[in-house]
Steps between C-alpha positions, in 0.01 A plus 500: 500500500660845411582733782280771339195279550257668737167402650241706672133467610306833461142615526353583159239778549343449161450129541432534872728201579856411576729411208838321479749715302808320371777689329802350318716768328255700283218243509223554751208258545197544732267222604228423753562247772246317722644565841261236652627214283799273503640687197591784735686265732681354199598854387646580846695167496663595168601868582755633754371865527235738376377859555160557635269809486152488647190660381563774762846582344691329793807309379791277601738242354450138606799270505528123565756417755643160617585468870758281669287181517399536130163656578373750244334820601379810318597843639365839393755788480432874476706809567367703791660844547800387293554180699413159372238330724320163464193308598452129512256363233527133593548171310387470137156353614450812726555759225146571403374822335344622825837438673678710230257788546516488874883513504508774234268715712701426821826615337342807354370589850842453641645734241258785590554458874877490453480825290287671747714390806818619315345845459472532879876431560675791657191630672428240764646702776178705498280285727193726431510418140306206357698261270417556134388135470218595739402803297485349155269232392695248284216376299443853349804440290369176338353510158139382549374190324142454371279239667324461162625341181593772266406551135757625257486867433810567281359836374536636852848353561610667178361826610684479831816406326483827323477689821849401589612773272323763707564614859153436628223252430161544670252208504177666603158340511227405746512206740499157351637587148813284565768767550712308749440169323624649172805659650607203708461274188685746283806565726559123522546489128771768499858368455691559826813575309335799337264643772503443876172541674430651844143452615324680792132432588370814663232535769351776718790460747738650249352854522830630661782636289768330708317168509415508122853572386639239750303240305622640167860513605488151653342357178771653284772391739374141477594504138845654549610455858674807629344750247250645744631385838629850586158653412313263726749560779479881466120494491492308827700760705334720745539799275492358141623720214226675286336273243634697208853428628428127528340488147808678353715239656277225357507655152886515510525136608272394214701692251796292590315168471581287198160341498144621418265472795113484486332618812125387519288678764174305522177653638635854498152628557551417861734789531323821596781692671588804295856504623551149347356621161716809504824303571404237242446782242849626575647154427303476168618844389861384519465133433817345357486261198599210739162512684147449362201525714158324469199604706182307530206685647119525512527878505707728276782620735563871561818495303589723195345255254415775251848630484653150470234418230600803302872395513412151388650374832179321612337175397132469620322168512143577585161323519446490125823308452436270802150403388489144380442465130231272349788252414636520861149446636452193276848374617404551867170334469640199314824441689399603858133499542455200259201622311455524126284800387377613164647812345187685591517395865868587532412846353227547761738389784765738375245789471350442854827453675669785305808272482534518883725212595381445855137464381613207290676341794177547708315350218719188536416475868129527426503231224676254738164486694272550208275237352317531170583691182714817510285822496696816431254742654469284808866410565667833387309739716581760764271306737708186464602458860866464428514810272280689744714416798820603319363841383346566839818423699775619261315791344183642666603474860842648436344838407388779739140495597416807286654320187304185584178699516585663165571164336192322634245775414643572151507131411136534380628706196608323177726799419635760734565870456558765765163691471307178488677379820448831665127482428462140621701568820366851549853629549773667313865406432436183306742577226789515748380169652484334157850623409624367849334158426666480166845589649445236761418232239161428660355302213387821334532505115515825302263522203652813337825684490355807676446310820136590513327154472592179679359163588591242763629157418193273441594263791570798734163651406316182593680462820431858601135458411489182708613686809285803433189273504606382842649804677288781345204344339259774608705758292469306180170641379618858583825453322322378183247784505787750527688334211196493271412864584 
């Protein structure tokens, strides 16, 4: 066997399965392997080592080692903070797919904790200060994996690939349009030798400039240990330097980097602190070519998007791009739901869902308990309990009470315009509310370029009317009378 012969087992996002990749010189072959069969055990008996990369992006190198008494064991190796560490896999019969994934996750967790612990060195004499490992949540650096089988969406991957030529990519759409799923699948297809990926999943606890940048600095330092250690150390002192000074240092460090880094900030809509937005804008204004940033958000962030758009420095992936096409709906229903629909039925499903990915996933849940023929109007409905629960918890109840009232009471309208909403609600200011709903991606669709006429997503309309019937039934007749007048 030539020395250049290499083997690896990697998760194939498009096929939604693991594949065995074998490379000899310039020849590369990929094949599927049944990890539950004797073929997998035979394969292990024949090889001495292989690289493994899990569906979550965790990786290690497995080597077969012979001990003193002739016993054969598999050991997983991975560098943690520049030092080679290992984890026992077991005998050949113990090396199952679940064991490989478990060890990969364990080694990945050790790497994060080691990085975080290193960043606290030199400051342990301050007993009042919490260790950094206690302040940062390790799992926020993991690239999420989807619990659902994915459909292939190469048109979106190609779109995102083009964004690597621009400083900022914003993926902005309402809840359930597959933003995180798309990005996590996409980054796992990027060749590591070309682009390194730093991922941070944001939440409401990150509305503090120091805490926010601590996560960003640590995520970048995981890729290139030492690059941001000084920044984390400085930001943890009792009197940290001003943020502009820290960001200047970060930019200077990045300029010296030989690699391109992609920073993904997931759920950026959780950030409401203006100081974070201001500091982030400062970074974007001076972003070096070595760093590209991707934001996923339900709400357009208060960043200078218009200026970046005018400079061709921004890629926007919005609801219209994220909607599933008729072909993708057909693919989803066939491969995942397991139903075959006529072209007319697929068109109805696409129209009623508006290409909303999560509604297709909810449809799958409903059909698992459904008996009898498939009925589009019955199954694809805002009153479908799975769709209704999602819209209620993830969308409606996340809004202030005044916005909830506006949404519920205007849901009786097929089309919305500010004067009509004012008349129905007997109030003023509806134009401002409609523009706010549009910016917040609250399932509001523009019907003209002048931003005068809108409509709600069909399933959102039905869900709102469902709740209006139950919580404000007595107002229904009055609302309709006002609308007709």
